[in-house]
C-alpha positions in Angstrom: 18.1 -4.4 -0.1 18.5 -5.6 -3.7 15.3 -4.5 -5.4 13.0 -6.4 -7.8 12.3 -4.8 -10.5 -14.4 11.6 -6.9 -17.0 11.3 -5.2 -17.7 8.7 -2.5 -20.7 6.5 -3.0 -20.6 4.4 0.1 -18.4 2.6 2.7 -19.8 -0.7 4.1 -18.8 -4.2 5.1 -19.2 -6.7 2.2 -19.9 -10.3 2.3 -17.5 -13.2 1.7 -14.5 -13.0 -0.6 -11.5 -15.0 -1.5 -9.7 -13.2 1.3 -11.7 -14.3 4.3 -11.2 -11.8 7.1 -12.0 -14.4 9.7 -8.7 -16.1 8.9 -6.7 -12.9 9.7 -5.7 -12.6 13.3 -6.9 -9.1 14.4 -5.9 -7.4 17.7 -6.9 -3.9 18.8 -4.0 -2.1 20.5 -4.3 0.4 23.4 -4.3 3.4 20.9 -7.2 1.9 18.9 -5.0 0.6 16.1 -5.8 -2.7 14.5 -3.0 -5.4 14.2 -3.2 -7.9 11.3 -1.4 -11.3 11.3 1.4 -12.6 13.4 4.3 -11.0 15.2 7.5 -11.4 13.3 11.1 -11.4 14.8 14.1 -10.5 12.7 16.6 -7.7 12.2 16.4 -4.2 10.7 19.0 -2.8 8.4 19.7 0.7 7.0 18.6 0.1 3.4 18.7 2.9 2.9 15.1 3.3 2.0 14.4 6.8 0.7 12.1 8.6 -1.7 15.0 9.9 -3.7 16.0 6.3 -4.4 19.6 7.2 -3.7 20.7 3.6 -4.0 17.7 1.4 -4.8 14.4 1.9 -6.7 11.4 1.6 -4.4 9.6 -1.5 -5.8 6.1 -0.1 -4.9 6.7 3.1 -7.0 6.4 3.9 -10.7 9.4 5.0 -12.6 8.7 8.6 -11.6 9.0 7.6 -7.9 6.5 8.2 -5.2 4.2 11.3 -5.7 5.2 14.3 -3.6 1.7 14.4 -2.0 2.0 10.8 -0.9 5.5 11.4 0.5 4.1 14.2 2.6 1.3 11.9 3.9 3.6 9.0 4.7 6.5 11.0 6.1 10.0 9.6 6.4 9.2 6.5 8.4 9.4 4.1 5.5 10.6 0.6 5.1 11.1 -2.5 2.8 10.0 -6.1 3.4 11.7 -9.3 2.4 10.2 -10.9 -0.7 8.9 -13.8 1.4 7.0 -11.6 3.9 3.3 -12.5 3.9 0.0 -11.4 5.4 -2.7 -14.1 5.0 -2.1 -15.0 1.3 -0.7 -11.7 0.3 3.0 -11.7 -0.5 5.5 -8.8 -0.5 7.4 -10.2 -3.5 4.2 -10.1 -5.6 3.7 -6.4 -4.8 0.7 -7.2 -2.6 1.9 -5.5 0.5 2.8 -2.2 -1.0 1.7 0.8 1.1 0.7 -1.2 4.2 1.9 -0.2 7.6 3.9 -2.1 10.2 4.7 -1.3 13.8 8.4 -1.9 14.5 9.7 -2.4 18.0 13.4 -2.4 18.9 15.7 -1.3 21.7 12.6 -0.2 23.8 11.3 2.0 21.0 8.2 1.6 18.7 7.0 3.3 15.6 4.8 2.8 12.6 6.3 2.8 9.1 4.9 2.5 5.6 6.1 -0.2 3.2 7.3 1.3 0.0 9.6 -1.4 -1.3 10.6 -5.1 -1.1 13.4 -7.3 -2.2 16.0 -9.9 -1.2 16.8 -9.9 2.5 19.0 -12.0 4.8 15.9 -13.5 6.4 12.2 -13.6 5.7 11.4 -11.4 8.8 14.2 -8.9 8.2 13.3 -5.4 7.1 15.1 -2.5 5.5 14.5 1.0 6.9 15.0 4.7 6.2 17.7 6.7 8.1 14.9 8.2 10.2 13.6 4.9 11.3 17.1 3.6 11.9 17.8 6.6 14.2 14.5 6.3 16.0 15.0 2.6 16.7 18.6 3.2 17.8 20.2 1.0 15.3 23.6 1.8 16.7 22.5 -0.1 19.9 21.2 -3.3 18.3 19.4 -4.5 15.2 17.0 -7.2 16.4 13.3 -6.2 16.3 9.8 -7.5 16.3 7.2 -6.1 13.9 3.6 -6.6 13.0 1.2 -5.2 10.4 -1.1 -2.5 11.7 -3.7 0.0 10.5 -2.0 3.1 9.1 -2.3 6.1 11.4 -3.9 8.5 8.9 -6.9 10.7 9.0 -6.6 11.6 5.3 -8.5 9.9 2.5 -7.4 7.2 0.2 -5.7 8.5 -2.9 -5.8 7.0 -6.4 -2.6 7.8 -8.3 -2.0 6.6 -11.8 0.8 5.7 -14.1 1.1 8.5 -16.6 3.5 6.9 -19.1 0.6 5.9 -21.3 -1.8 8.6 -20.2 -2.9 9.5 -23.7 -4.2 5.9 -24.1 -7.6 6.1 -22.5 -8.2 2.4 -23.0 -5.7 1.4 -20.3 -4.8 2.4 -16.8 -2.6 1.4 -13.9 -3.7 2.8 -10.5 -2.2 2.7 -7.0 -4.4 2.8 -4.0 -2.3 5.0 -1.7 -2.8 5.9 2.0 -5.3 3.2 2.8 -5.6 2.6 6.5 -6.1 -1.1 6.0 -4.4 -3.5 3.5 -6.3 -3.8 0.2 -7.0 -7.2 -1.4 -9.1 -6.3 -4.4 -9.8 -3.4 -6.8 -12.7 -3.5 -9.3 -13.8 -1.1 -12.0 -17.2 -0.4 -13.5 -18.2 1.4 -16.7 -21.7 3.0 -16.2 -24.2 0.4 -15.1 -22.2 -2.6 -16.4 -21.0 -5.4 -14.2 -17.9 -4.9 -12.0 -14.7 -6.3 -13.4 -11.6 -7.1 -11.4 -8.4 -5.2 -12.1 -5.1 -7.2 -12.3 -2.6 -6.8 -9.5 0.9 -5.8 -10.7 4.2 -6.5 -9.0 4.8 -2.9 -8.2 1.5 -2.7 -6.3 -0.5 -1.1 -9.1 -3.9 -2.4 -10.4 -4.3 -2.6 -14.1 -7.4 -2.5 -16.4 -7.7 -2.3 -20.2 -10.1 -2.9 -23.1 -12.5 -0.2 -22.1 -12.6 3.5 -23.0 -12.1 5.2 -19.7 -12.2 8.8 -21.1 -15.7 9.4 -19.9 -15.2 8.4 -16.3 -15.6 5.2 -14.4 -16.0 3.8 -10.9 -13.6 2.0 -8.6 -14.5 -0.4 -5.8 -11.8 -1.2 -3.3 -12.0 -4.1 -0.8 -9.9 -4.3 2.3 -8.5 -7.3 4.0 -11.2 -7.1 6.7 -13.9 -6.9 4.1 -14.7 -3.2 4.1 -15.7 -1.7 0.8 -15.2 1.8 -0.7 -16.7 2.9 -4.0 -15.7 6.0 -5.8 -16.6 7.6 -9.1 -13.6 9.1 -11.0 -13.4 11.5 -13.9 -12.1 10.3 -17.3 -8.5 9.5 -18.0 -6.4 12.3 -19.4 -8.5 14.9 -17.5 -6.4 15.2 -14.4 -2.8 14.9 -13.2 -2.1 11.1 -12.9 0.7 11.6 -10.5 -1.4 13.8 -8.1 -4.3 11.5 -8.6 -7.8 11.7 -7.2 -8.8 11.6 -3.6 -11.7 9.8 -2.2 -13.2 11.8 0.7 -13.0 8.8 3.0 -10.8 5.9 4.2 -11.4 2.5 5.8 -12.1 2.4 9.5 
């Protein structure tokens, strides 16, 4: 693939948003997982997709690559999408499908992989995979597959990891919402009792906010594609390791 370059307050369903959950086809599988969107048919290729970025940078990662703790949570079943891949009005090439999960089925085998990159593919439904995924799906037998977005099979909480390149600047942050069970459509931030403001989505999957002094702490509100909401209160910037980040003690259902 050629790449483009804490304390929980509550979890609840929210009202309407620009991403209407009713427009997202949802199916519950036999194991209790929740599928999102349509079934895609294409081919899978050995990227290779790996955390060491042996050949390509993972487009959903900062320059310092995926944090070690997130690598452990995700494991080695990782993949990349074509730029054109979409879920509802979220597009891979805009960084809006970073960290989601997909169930891949090929040669009689199925597994769930995390999306960590995207780029130019031979077809809009083709995917790139890690060596571990390639072996598990028996790529030596054949490369056609079907795949579909699904809830990530994690029991761990969401993690907020930050871009530490400008960490001394407490008036600016870029945050990744990692390990979410359900695709995220919006991140908002709040200073004290002020109104919520929407962070800007970046092409590497991060959310960016600025023009406030975040050194004294702030709150984040995360909305999922099926309109669940999580709010967390975080300590001030420059008071914790941005790469390790901060854990919420919950995740979406």
